[in-house]
C-alpha positions in Angstrom: 40.5 19.6 29.6 40.7 23.1 31.0 41.3 26.3 29.1 45.1 26.2 29.7 45.4 22.6 28.4 43.3 23.5 25.4 45.6 26.5 24.7 48.7 24.3 25.0 47.3 21.6 22.7 46.1 24.1 20.2 49.6 25.7 20.0 51.1 22.2 19.5 48.7 21.5 16.7 49.4 24.9 15.0 53.2 24.3 15.4 52.8 20.8 13.8 50.9 22.2 10.9 53.3 25.1 10.4 56.3 22.8 10.5 54.6 20.5 8.0 54.2 23.3 5.5 57.6 24.7 6.3 59.2 21.4 5.5 56.8 20.1 2.8 59.6 20.1 0.2 61.5 17.5 2.2 58.7 14.9 1.7 58.5 12.8 -1.4 55.5 14.2 -3.4 53.9 10.8 -3.9 53.1 8.1 -1.4 56.1 5.7 -0.9 54.1 2.9 0.6 51.9 0.0 -0.7 48.1 0.2 -0.4 47.0 -1.3 2.9 50.3 -0.6 4.7 48.5 1.3 7.5 46.4 -1.7 8.5 49.4 -3.5 9.9 50.6 -0.5 11.8 47.3 0.2 13.7 46.1 -1.7 16.7 43.1 -4.0 16.5 41.0 -1.8 18.7 40.9 1.7 20.1 43.1 2.4 23.2 41.3 1.9 26.6 43.0 5.0 27.9 43.6 8.4 26.2 46.9 8.9 24.5 48.9 12.1 24.8 48.6 14.6 22.0 52.4 14.1 21.4 51.8 10.4 20.9 49.1 11.1 18.3 51.2 13.7 16.5 54.1 11.2 16.4 51.8 8.6 14.9 50.7 11.0 12.3 54.3 11.8 11.5 55.5 8.2 11.3 52.4 6.3 10.1 50.1 8.7 8.2 52.4 11.1 6.4 54.3 8.4 4.5 51.1 7.4 2.8 50.0 11.0 1.8 50.4 12.6 -1.6 51.6 16.1 -0.7 49.4 18.1 -3.1 50.7 21.4 -1.7 54.3 20.6 -2.4 56.0 23.0 -4.8 57.4 19.8 -6.5 53.9 18.5 -7.3 53.1 19.0 -11.0 49.9 17.3 -12.1 46.9 17.9 -14.2 44.7 19.0 -11.3 45.6 22.4 -9.8 46.1 22.4 -6.0 46.6 26.0 -5.2 44.8 26.0 -1.8 44.9 23.8 1.2 
């Protein structure tokens, strides 16, 4: 990866994170999936060829985020404070 590719990928990551925090109120606060759900969505082994960053970000969006408790959501009211990321 050269410097220009690194810069492009870093900008995509920052945009992904910024969009997540911008839209965090749109996510349900608590996970909406059953424990172990991700095992069925992942392949049995690592890919033999690299995947694009966009494919990885799409997987995070569709496979990982549904299982996350969004502690930073303004709708999250729990005993433990979560005032920092």
